[in-house]
C-alpha positions as CSV (number, residue, x, y, z in Angstrom):
1,M,0.0,0.0,0.0
2,R,2.8,2.5,0.9
3,G,4.4,1.8,-2.5
4,W,1.2,2.8,-4.3
5,V,1.0,6.0,-2.4
6,T,4.6,6.9,-3.2
7,L,4.0,6.0,-6.9
8,T,0.8,8.0,-7.0
9,I,2.5,11.1,-5.5
10,G,5.4,10.7,-7.8
11,V,3.2,10.6,-10.8
12,A,1.2,13.6,-9.7
13,V,4.4,15.6,-9.2
14,A,5.8,14.5,-12.6
15,L,2.5,15.5,-14.4
16,S,2.3,18.8,-12.7
17,L,5.9,19.6,-13.6
18,A,5.3,18.5,-17.2
19,G,2.5,21.1,-17.4
20,C,4.7,24.1,-16.4
21,G,5.9,26.5,-19.0
22,G,2.6,27.2,-20.8
23,G,3.4,24.6,-23.6
24,A,5.6,27.1,-25.6
25,K,7.9,25.2,-27.9
26,D,9.9,28.0,-29.6
27,G,11.5,31.2,-28.5
28,E,11.3,32.4,-24.9
29,G,7.7,31.5,-24.2
30,P,6.3,33.1,-21.1
31,A,9.0,35.8,-20.9
32,A,7.3,37.4,-23.9
33,S,4.6,38.8,-21.6
34,A,7.0,40.5,-19.1
35,T,8.2,44.0,-19.6
36,S,11.5,45.6,-18.7
37,P,12.8,49.2,-18.5
38,H,15.9,48.0,-20.5
39,D,13.7,46.5,-23.3
40,T,12.1,49.7,-24.6
41,G,12.7,51.2,-28.0
42,P,13.7,49.5,-31.2
43,R,14.6,45.8,-31.4
44,A,18.3,45.1,-31.9
45,A,17.6,43.6,-35.4
46,E,16.2,47.0,-36.6
47,T,19.8,48.4,-37.0
48,P,22.2,47.2,-39.6
49,V,24.7,44.4,-38.8
50,D,28.3,45.5,-38.3
51,E,29.9,42.5,-40.0
52,A,33.4,43.2,-38.5
53,L,32.0,43.3,-35.0
54,A,29.9,40.1,-35.8
55,Q,33.0,38.2,-36.7
56,Q,34.5,39.2,-33.3
57,G,31.3,38.2,-31.7
58,E,31.3,34.7,-33.3
59,A,34.8,34.0,-31.9
60,L,33.6,35.3,-28.4
61,F,30.5,33.1,-28.6
62,K,32.7,30.1,-28.7
63,S,35.7,31.3,-26.5
64,K,33.5,32.6,-23.7
65,T,31.5,29.4,-23.7
66,C,28.1,30.9,-24.7
67,S,27.7,27.9,-27.0
68,T,27.7,25.6,-23.9
69,C,24.1,26.8,-23.2
70,H,23.0,28.6,-26.2
71,A,22.4,28.0,-30.0
72,F,20.5,29.4,-32.8
73,G,17.5,27.3,-33.9
74,I,17.8,24.8,-31.1
75,R,17.5,24.8,-27.3
76,I,20.4,23.5,-25.3
77,T,20.3,24.4,-21.6
78,G,19.4,28.1,-22.0
79,P,17.0,29.7,-24.3
80,D,17.2,29.2,-28.1
81,L,18.7,32.4,-29.4
82,A,16.9,32.3,-32.9
83,G,15.0,35.5,-33.2
84,V,16.3,37.1,-30.0
85,T,17.3,40.3,-31.8
86,H,13.8,40.6,-33.0
87,R,12.4,40.1,-29.5
88,R,14.8,42.3,-27.5
89,S,16.4,45.6,-27.6
90,A,20.2,45.9,-27.8
91,E,20.3,47.6,-24.4
92,W,18.4,44.6,-22.7
93,M,20.7,42.2,-24.5
94,E,23.8,44.1,-23.3
95,Q,22.6,44.3,-19.7
96,Q,21.8,40.6,-19.7
97,M,25.2,39.7,-20.9
98,L,27.1,42.2,-18.5
99,H,25.1,41.8,-15.4
100,P,23.0,38.5,-15.6
101,D,23.0,38.1,-11.8
102,V,21.6,41.6,-11.2
103,M,19.2,41.2,-14.1
104,T,17.6,38.1,-12.6
105,K,17.1,39.9,-9.4
106,E,15.7,43.2,-10.9
107,D,14.5,42.5,-14.3
108,P,11.1,40.9,-14.9
109,I,12.1,39.3,-18.3
110,S,15.3,37.8,-16.9
111,R,13.4,36.6,-13.8
112,E,10.9,34.8,-16.0
113,L,13.6,33.2,-18.1
114,L,15.3,31.9,-15.0
115,G,12.0,30.5,-13.8
116,K,11.6,28.8,-17.2
117,Y,15.1,27.4,-17.7
118,A,16.1,27.0,-14.0
119,V,19.7,27.8,-14.8
120,Q,21.3,31.1,-13.8
121,M,23.3,32.6,-16.7
122,P,26.8,33.0,-15.3
123,N,28.6,36.4,-15.3
124,L,31.3,35.9,-17.7
125,M,33.0,39.3,-16.8
126,L,32.4,40.6,-20.4
127,K,33.6,44.0,-21.4
128,P,30.9,46.3,-22.9
129,E,32.6,46.1,-26.3
130,E,32.5,42.3,-26.1
131,A,28.8,42.4,-25.3
132,K,28.3,44.7,-28.4
133,A,30.2,42.2,-30.5
134,L,28.1,39.3,-29.3
135,I,24.9,41.3,-30.1
136,E,26.1,42.0,-33.6
137,Y,26.8,38.2,-34.0
138,A,23.3,37.5,-32.9
139,K,21.9,40.0,-35.4
140,H,24.0,38.3,-38.1
141,K,22.7,34.8,-37.2
142,D,19.2,36.1,-37.2
143,K,19.7,37.6,-40.7
144,E,21.0,34.2,-41.9
145,L,18.0,32.3,-40.5
146,E,15.6,34.9,-41.9
147,A,17.2,34.5,-45.3
148,A,16.8,30.7,-45.0
149,G,13.2,31.1,-43.9
150,K,13.9,29.6,-40.5
151,L,12.6,32.4,-38.3
152,T,9.0,31.9,-37.3
153,A,6.4,34.1,-35.5
154,A,7.0,32.0,-32.4
155,N,10.7,33.0,-32.1
156,T,10.5,36.5,-33.4
157,Q,7.5,38.0,-31.5
158,G,7.0,39.1,-27.9
159,R,8.3,42.2,-26.4
């Protein structure tokens, strides 16, 4: 009898956890509803890509281990970055990269992302110019995905 009670509780917990997240498959899901003082103004994708900076950003994406948790078009540990430059302002992205620990405490979007992915983005001690290069790389990747027809409403919408 005790085994059945434990099994029933275990199944109930598993089912309730499986139901979390609102069923979103692409993009950031629930964070699309949160607002942030850092995420006002134009989306990062609305400005032209600086290709020289984007090349630096690509190297940083690998050397600073961003690719351990993030990719474009698939989810690893952290959010899928496809379409992020359409969803977020460059200011929000820069603040998230430079001060992820502060952002999850003070920023509603970052807090929701932490709740969804259950992994705190580490502070990689980036310099502002490195964050800018990473943003240009994300813009470049989004342009590539857009040209290939791989950006969807699910991963480009949501402020």
